VOPA-384665 format. One record per residue: residue in three letters; chain; x, y, z of N, C-alpha, C in turn. Coordinates in nm, 3 decimals, decimal comma, always signed. Example, Ala and Ser with C-alpha at 12.3 -4.5 7.8 and 13.67 -1.06 7.14 Angstrom:
REM VOPA-384665
<atom type="Ala" mol="A" n_east="+1,319" n_north="-0,569" n_up="+0,780" ca_east="+1,230" ca_north="-0,450" ca_up="+0,780" c_east="+1,320" c_north="-0,330" c_up="+0,780"/>
<atom type="Ser" mol="A" n_east="+1,285" n_north="-0,225" n_up="+0,708" ca_east="+1,367" ca_north="-0,106" ca_up="+0,714" c_east="+1,290" c_north="+0,003" c_up="+0,787"/>
//
This chain:
REM VOPA-384665
<atom type="Unk" mol="A" n_east="-0,727" n_north="+0,301" n_up="-0,645" ca_east="-0,728" ca_north="+0,446" ca_up="-0,646" c_east="-0,598" c_north="+0,492" c_up="-0,580"/>
<atom type="Unk" mol="A" n_east="-0,541" n_north="+0,600" n_up="-0,632" ca_east="-0,419" ca_north="+0,654" ca_up="-0,572" c_east="-0,452" c_north="+0,778" c_up="-0,489"/>
<atom type="Unk" mol="A" n_east="-0,351" n_north="+0,833" n_up="-0,422" ca_east="-0,375" ca_north="+0,947" ca_up="-0,333" c_east="-0,419" c_north="+1,073" c_up="-0,405"/>
<atom type="Unk" mol="A" n_east="-0,392" n_north="+1,085" n_up="-0,534" ca_east="-0,437" ca_north="+1,202" ca_up="-0,608" c_east="-0,589" c_north="+1,209" c_up="-0,616"/>
<atom type="Unk" mol="A" n_east="-0,654" n_north="+1,094" n_up="-0,610" ca_east="-0,799" ca_north="+1,088" ca_up="-0,618" c_east="-0,867" c_north="+1,077" c_up="-0,482"/>
<atom type="Unk" mol="A" n_east="-0,790" n_north="+1,075" n_up="-0,375" ca_east="-0,845" ca_north="+1,058" ca_up="-0,240" c_east="-0,913" c_north="+1,187" c_up="-0,192"/>
<atom type="Unk" mol="A" n_east="-1,017" n_north="+1,170" n_up="-0,112" ca_east="-1,088" ca_north="+1,284" ca_up="-0,055" c_east="-1,007" c_north="+1,343" c_up="+0,060"/>
<atom type="Unk" mol="A" n_east="-1,012" n_north="+1,473" n_up="+0,072" ca_east="-0,944" ca_north="+1,541" ca_up="+0,182" c_east="-1,006" c_north="+1,502" c_up="+0,315"/>
<atom type="Unk" mol="A" n_east="-0,923" n_north="+1,475" n_up="+0,413" ca_east="-0,969" ca_north="+1,447" ca_up="+0,548" c_east="-1,020" c_north="+1,307" c_up="+0,574"/>
<atom type="Unk" mol="A" n_east="-1,031" n_north="+1,224" n_up="+0,472" ca_east="-1,080" ca_north="+1,088" ca_up="+0,490" c_east="-0,962" c_north="+0,993" c_up="+0,508"/>
<atom type="Unk" mol="A" n_east="-0,971" n_north="+0,905" n_up="+0,607" ca_east="-0,863" ca_north="+0,809" ca_up="+0,631" c_east="-0,877" c_north="+0,689" c_up="+0,538"/>
<atom type="Unk" mol="A" n_east="-0,766" n_north="+0,651" n_up="+0,478" ca_east="-0,760" ca_north="+0,536" ca_up="+0,388" c_east="-0,656" c_north="+0,440" c_up="+0,441"/>
<atom type="Unk" mol="A" n_east="-0,664" n_north="+0,315" n_up="+0,397" ca_east="-0,563" ca_north="+0,216" ca_up="+0,428" c_east="-0,480" c_north="+0,194" c_up="+0,302"/>
<atom type="Unk" mol="A" n_east="-0,349" n_north="+0,201" n_up="+0,315" ca_east="-0,261" ca_north="+0,182" ca_up="+0,200" c_east="-0,270" c_north="+0,036" c_up="+0,155"/>
<atom type="Unk" mol="A" n_east="-0,305" n_north="+0,016" n_up="+0,030" ca_east="-0,315" ca_north="-0,119" ca_up="-0,026" c_east="-0,180" c_north="-0,169" c_up="-0,077"/>
<atom type="Unk" mol="A" n_east="-0,111" n_north="-0,081" n_up="-0,151" ca_east="+0,023" ca_north="-0,117" ca_up="-0,201" c_east="+0,093" c_north="+0,007" c_up="-0,254"/>
<atom type="Unk" mol="A" n_east="+0,222" n_north="-0,008" n_up="-0,273" ca_east="+0,306" ca_north="+0,097" ca_up="-0,330" c_east="+0,356" c_north="+0,042" c_up="-0,465"/>
<atom type="Unk" mol="A" n_east="+0,326" n_north="+0,112" n_up="-0,574" ca_east="+0,365" ca_north="+0,066" ca_up="-0,707" c_east="+0,483" c_north="+0,147" c_up="-0,760"/>
<atom type="Unk" mol="A" n_east="+0,602" n_north="+0,104" n_up="-0,724" ca_east="+0,723" ca_north="+0,166" ca_up="-0,775" c_east="+0,829" c_north="+0,060" c_up="-0,796"/>
<atom type="Unk" mol="A" n_east="+0,916" n_north="+0,082" n_up="-0,891" ca_east="+1,025" ca_north="-0,012" ca_up="-0,917" c_east="+1,156" c_north="+0,037" c_up="-0,857"/>
<atom type="Unk" mol="A" n_east="+1,152" n_north="+0,143" n_up="-0,779" ca_east="+1,270" ca_north="+0,204" ca_up="-0,720" c_east="+1,285" c_north="+0,160" c_up="-0,575"/>
<atom type="Unk" mol="A" n_east="+1,386" n_north="+0,078" n_up="-0,546" ca_east="+1,406" ca_north="+0,027" ca_up="-0,410" c_east="+1,438" c_north="+0,139" c_up="-0,312"/>
<atom type="Unk" mol="A" n_east="+1,510" n_north="+0,240" n_up="-0,357" ca_east="+1,544" ca_north="+0,352" ca_up="-0,270" c_east="+1,419" c_north="+0,430" c_up="-0,229"/>
<atom type="Unk" mol="A" n_east="+1,329" n_north="+0,449" n_up="-0,324" ca_east="+1,202" ca_north="+0,516" ca_up="-0,294" c_east="+1,117" c_north="+0,432" c_up="-0,200"/>
<atom type="Unk" mol="A" n_east="+1,115" n_north="+0,301" n_up="-0,221" ca_east="+1,042" ca_north="+0,211" ca_up="-0,131" c_east="+1,096" c_north="+0,222" c_up="+0,012"/>
<atom type="Unk" mol="A" n_east="+1,228" n_north="+0,224" n_up="+0,025" ca_east="+1,290" ca_north="+0,234" ca_up="+0,158" c_east="+1,257" c_north="+0,369" c_up="+0,223"/>
<atom type="Unk" mol="A" n_east="+1,255" n_north="+0,476" n_up="+0,144" ca_east="+1,221" ca_north="+0,608" ca_up="+0,196" c_east="+1,078" c_north="+0,610" c_up="+0,248"/>
<atom type="Unk" mol="A" n_east="+0,985" n_north="+0,559" n_up="+0,168" ca_east="+0,844" ca_north="+0,556" ca_up="+0,210" c_east="+0,826" c_north="+0,469" c_up="+0,334"/>
<atom type="Unk" mol="A" n_east="+0,896" n_north="+0,358" n_up="+0,340" ca_east="+0,889" ca_north="+0,270" ca_up="+0,456" c_east="+0,938" c_north="+0,342" c_up="+0,582"/>
<atom type="Unk" mol="A" n_east="+1,042" n_north="+0,424" n_up="+0,567" ca_east="+1,095" ca_north="+0,498" ca_up="+0,682" c_east="+0,996" c_north="+0,602" c_up="+0,733"/>
<atom type="Unk" mol="A" n_east="+0,906" n_north="+0,649" n_up="+0,646" ca_east="+0,801" ca_north="+0,742" ca_up="+0,688" c_east="+0,683" c_north="+0,670" c_up="+0,752"/>
<atom type="Unk" mol="A" n_east="+0,680" n_north="+0,538" n_up="+0,739" ca_east="+0,565" ca_north="+0,462" ca_up="+0,790" c_east="+0,462" c_north="+0,437" c_up="+0,683"/>
<atom type="Unk" mol="A" n_east="+0,500" n_north="+0,458" n_up="+0,559" ca_east="+0,409" ca_north="+0,445" ca_up="+0,445" c_east="+0,429" c_north="+0,308" c_up="+0,379"/>
<atom type="Unk" mol="A" n_east="+0,348" n_north="+0,211" n_up="+0,421" ca_east="+0,355" ca_north="+0,077" ca_up="+0,364" c_east="+0,218" c_north="+0,011" c_up="+0,375"/>
<atom type="Unk" mol="A" n_east="+0,200" n_north="-0,101" n_up="+0,309" ca_east="+0,070" ca_north="-0,169" ca_up="+0,303" c_east="+0,012" c_north="-0,193" c_up="+0,441"/>
<atom type="Unk" mol="A" n_east="-0,117" n_north="-0,164" n_up="+0,455" ca_east="-0,187" ca_north="-0,189" ca_up="+0,579" c_east="-0,191" c_north="-0,070" c_up="+0,674"/>
<atom type="Unk" mol="A" n_east="-0,115" n_north="+0,034" n_up="+0,647" ca_east="-0,110" ca_north="+0,151" ca_up="+0,735" c_east="-0,214" c_north="+0,254" c_up="+0,693"/>
<atom type="Unk" mol="A" n_east="-0,276" n_north="+0,323" n_up="+0,789" ca_east="-0,369" ca_north="+0,431" ca_up="+0,757" c_east="-0,297" c_north="+0,556" c_up="+0,708"/>
<atom type="Unk" mol="A" n_east="-0,360" n_north="+0,627" n_up="+0,615" ca_east="-0,305" ca_north="+0,751" ca_up="+0,561" c_east="-0,421" c_north="+0,846" c_up="+0,532"/>
<atom type="Unk" mol="A" n_east="-0,399" n_north="+0,974" n_up="+0,555" ca_east="-0,502" ca_north="+1,075" ca_up="+0,532" c_east="-0,442" c_north="+1,190" c_up="+0,452"/>
<atom type="Unk" mol="A" n_east="-0,511" n_north="+1,234" n_up="+0,347" ca_east="-0,468" ca_north="+1,353" ca_up="+0,273" c_east="-0,524" c_north="+1,473" c_up="+0,348"/>
<atom type="Unk" mol="A" n_east="-0,434" n_north="+1,557" n_up="+0,401" ca_east="-0,474" ca_north="+1,671" ca_up="+0,482" c_east="-0,506" c_north="+1,792" c_up="+0,395"/>
<atom type="Unk" mol="A" n_east="-0,421" n_north="+1,818" n_up="+0,295" ca_east="-0,445" ca_north="+1,931" ca_up="+0,204" c_east="-0,375" c_north="+1,907" c_up="+0,072"/>
<atom type="Unk" mol="A" n_east="-0,415" n_north="+1,984" n_up="-0,027" ca_east="-0,352" ca_north="+1,977" ca_up="-0,159" c_east="-0,307" c_north="+2,116" c_up="-0,200"/>
<atom type="Unk" mol="A" n_east="-0,192" n_north="+2,121" n_up="-0,263" ca_east="-0,141" ca_north="+2,243" ca_up="-0,322" c_east="-0,100" c_north="+2,208" c_up="-0,464"/>
<atom type="Unk" mol="A" n_east="-0,070" n_north="+2,309" n_up="-0,541" ca_east="-0,033" ca_north="+2,284" ca_up="-0,680" c_east="+0,093" c_north="+2,198" c_up="-0,685"/>
<atom type="Unk" mol="A" n_east="+0,079" n_north="+2,077" n_up="-0,737" ca_east="+0,192" ca_north="+1,988" ca_up="-0,755" c_east="+0,229" c_north="+1,904" c_up="-0,635"/>
<atom type="Unk" mol="A" n_east="+0,156" n_north="+1,916" n_up="-0,523" ca_east="+0,190" ca_north="+1,836" ca_up="-0,405" c_east="+0,069" c_north="+1,823" c_up="-0,313"/>
<atom type="Unk" mol="A" n_east="+0,084" n_north="+1,738" n_up="-0,214" ca_east="-0,020" ca_north="+1,725" ca_up="-0,112" c_east="+0,044" c_north="+1,694" c_up="+0,023"/>
<atom type="Unk" mol="A" n_east="-0,026" n_north="+1,730" n_up="+0,128" ca_east="+0,019" ca_north="+1,702" ca_up="+0,264" c_east="-0,058" c_north="+1,581" c_up="+0,313"/>
<atom type="Unk" mol="A" n_east="+0,016" n_north="+1,480" n_up="+0,362" ca_east="-0,048" ca_north="+1,359" ca_up="+0,411" c_east="-0,012" c_north="+1,338" c_up="+0,558"/>
<atom type="Unk" mol="A" n_east="-0,100" n_north="+1,273" n_up="+0,628" ca_east="-0,077" ca_north="+1,236" ca_up="+0,767" c_east="-0,057" c_north="+1,085" c_up="+0,772"/>
<atom type="Unk" mol="A" n_east="+0,061" n_north="+1,045" n_up="+0,820" ca_east="+0,094" ca_north="+0,904" ca_up="+0,835" c_east="+0,142" c_north="+0,885" c_up="+0,979"/>
<atom type="Unk" mol="A" n_east="+0,077" n_north="+0,796" n_up="+1,050" ca_east="+0,107" ca_north="+0,776" ca_up="+1,193" c_east="+0,097" c_north="+0,909" c_up="+1,266"/>
<atom type="Unk" mol="A" n_east="+0,203" n_north="+0,954" n_up="+1,331" ca_east="+0,199" ca_north="+1,080" ca_up="+1,405" c_east="+0,262" c_north="+1,196" c_up="+1,330"/>
<atom type="Unk" mol="A" n_east="+0,296" n_north="+1,178" n_up="+1,203" ca_east="+0,364" ca_north="+1,284" ca_up="+1,129" c_east="+0,284" c_north="+1,333" c_up="+1,010"/>
<atom type="Unk" mol="A" n_east="+0,319" n_north="+1,453" n_up="+0,966" ca_east="+0,263" ca_north="+1,510" ca_up="+0,843" c_east="+0,376" c_north="+1,534" c_up="+0,747"/>
<atom type="Unk" mol="A" n_east="+0,354" n_north="+1,495" n_up="+0,622" ca_east="+0,459" ca_north="+1,503" ca_up="+0,520" c_east="+0,403" c_north="+1,565" c_up="+0,393"/>
<atom type="Unk" mol="A" n_east="+0,485" n_north="+1,645" n_up="+0,328" ca_east="+0,449" ca_north="+1,704" ca_up="+0,199" c_east="+0,510" c_north="+1,615" c_up="+0,091"/>
<atom type="Unk" mol="A" n_east="+0,428" n_north="+1,558" n_up="+0,007" ca_east="+0,477" ca_north="+1,473" ca_up="-0,101" c_east="+0,429" c_north="+1,529" c_up="-0,235"/>
<atom type="Unk" mol="A" n_east="+0,509" n_north="+1,509" n_up="-0,338" ca_east="+0,471" ca_north="+1,561" ca_up="-0,468" c_east="+0,370" c_north="+1,467" c_up="-0,535"/>
<atom type="Unk" mol="A" n_east="+0,309" n_north="+1,517" n_up="-0,642" ca_east="+0,204" ca_north="+1,440" ca_up="-0,710" c_east="+0,255" c_north="+1,309" c_up="-0,768"/>
<atom type="Unk" mol="A" n_east="+0,380" n_north="+1,305" n_up="-0,813" ca_east="+0,435" ca_north="+1,180" ca_up="-0,868" c_east="+0,444" c_north="+1,073" c_up="-0,762"/>
<atom type="Unk" mol="A" n_east="+0,481" n_north="+1,112" n_up="-0,642" ca_east="+0,487" ca_north="+1,017" ca_up="-0,531" c_east="+0,347" c_north="+0,976" c_up="-0,489"/>
<atom type="Unk" mol="A" n_east="+0,255" n_north="+1,069" n_up="-0,485" ca_east="+0,116" ca_north="+1,040" ca_up="-0,448" c_east="+0,052" c_north="+0,942" c_up="-0,546"/>
<atom type="Unk" mol="A" n_east="+0,098" n_north="+0,945" n_up="-0,670" ca_east="+0,043" ca_north="+0,856" ca_up="-0,773" c_east="+0,077" c_north="+0,709" c_up="-0,748"/>
<atom type="Unk" mol="A" n_east="+0,191" n_north="+0,681" n_up="-0,686" ca_east="+0,233" ca_north="+0,541" ca_up="-0,667" c_east="+0,179" c_north="+0,480" c_up="-0,539"/>
<atom type="Unk" mol="A" n_east="+0,116" n_north="+0,562" n_up="-0,453" ca_east="+0,058" ca_north="+0,511" ca_up="-0,328" c_east="-0,089" c_north="+0,479" c_up="-0,353"/>
<atom type="Unk" mol="A" n_east="-0,123" n_north="+0,352" n_up="-0,352" ca_east="-0,259" ca_north="+0,309" ca_up="-0,383" c_east="-0,335" c_north="+0,279" c_up="-0,254"/>
<atom type="Unk" mol="A" n_east="-0,455" n_north="+0,334" n_up="-0,246" ca_east="-0,539" ca_north="+0,317" ca_up="-0,127" c_east="-0,668" c_north="+0,248" c_up="-0,163"/>
//
């Protein structure tokens, strides 16, 4: 399941990131978004969602949310 299908407010553990873009992988890693880390979808807006990773909150678009599998 990806983050687009995740319930609001429920904590999930990231299983894997499915992207072929090394730059995108490095960006997500810098946010703390990698396998084994907890992630929570805080809210959804049209075309994006706010996620909580470690001590930060980030707004990511739906395309990015699609590649994060929980």
